[in-house]
C-alpha positions in Angstrom: 7.1 -1.1 -11.1 6.4 -4.8 -11.1 8.5 -6.9 -13.5 7.7 -9.6 -16.1 8.7 -12.5 -13.9 6.4 -11.3 -11.1 3.6 -10.8 -13.5 4.1 -14.4 -14.9 4.1 -15.8 -11.4 0.8 -14.0 -10.6 -0.7 -15.2 -13.9 0.2 -18.8 -13.0 -1.3 -18.4 -9.6 -4.5 -16.9 -10.9 -4.9 -19.7 -13.5 -4.5 -22.3 -10.8 -7.1 -20.8 -8.4 -9.6 -19.1 -10.6 -11.9 -20.1 -13.5 -10.9 -17.4 -15.9 -13.3 -17.3 -18.9 -11.5 -14.9 -21.1 -8.6 -12.4 -21.5 -10.7 -9.5 -20.2 -11.3 -11.3 -17.0 -7.6 -12.1 -16.6 -6.8 -8.5 -17.3 -9.2 -7.4 -14.6 -7.8 -9.9 -12.1 -4.2 -8.7 -12.9 -5.3 -5.1 -12.3 -6.6 -6.1 -8.8 -3.2 -7.5 -8.2 -1.6 -4.2 -9.2 -0.5 -5.0 -12.7 -1.5 -2.8 -15.6 -1.5 -5.0 -18.7 -2.6 -4.0 -22.2 -5.1 -6.3 -23.8 -2.7 -6.8 -26.7 0.1 -8.1 -24.5 -2.0 -10.7 -22.7 -1.7 -13.5 -25.3 2.1 -13.3 -25.1 2.0 -13.1 -21.3 -0.2 -16.2 -21.2 1.9 -18.2 -23.6 5.1 -17.5 -21.7 3.7 -19.0 -18.6 4.1 -22.8 -18.1 0.7 -23.5 -16.6 -2.4 -23.8 -18.7 -5.9 -25.0 -17.8 -8.3 -25.9 -20.5 -12.0 -24.9 -20.1 -14.1 -27.9 -19.3 -17.5 -26.3 -19.3 -17.4 -24.4 -22.6 -20.9 -23.2 -23.5 -19.8 -21.7 -26.8 -17.6 -22.9 -29.6 -14.1 -23.0 -28.0 
């Protein structure tokens, strides 16, 4: 089983290299990396990571 620190490292890597539109997309990308993450735990997982990227081309109210 993959641990929290490995998951956080993968989240940071994904955020740096992908344009992730929403939590569902992040969840899908994590699953492709071998992580099963419940939708409810994603906000906490994201907040515990130190890297954030703010959407620059937001077509809806952000």
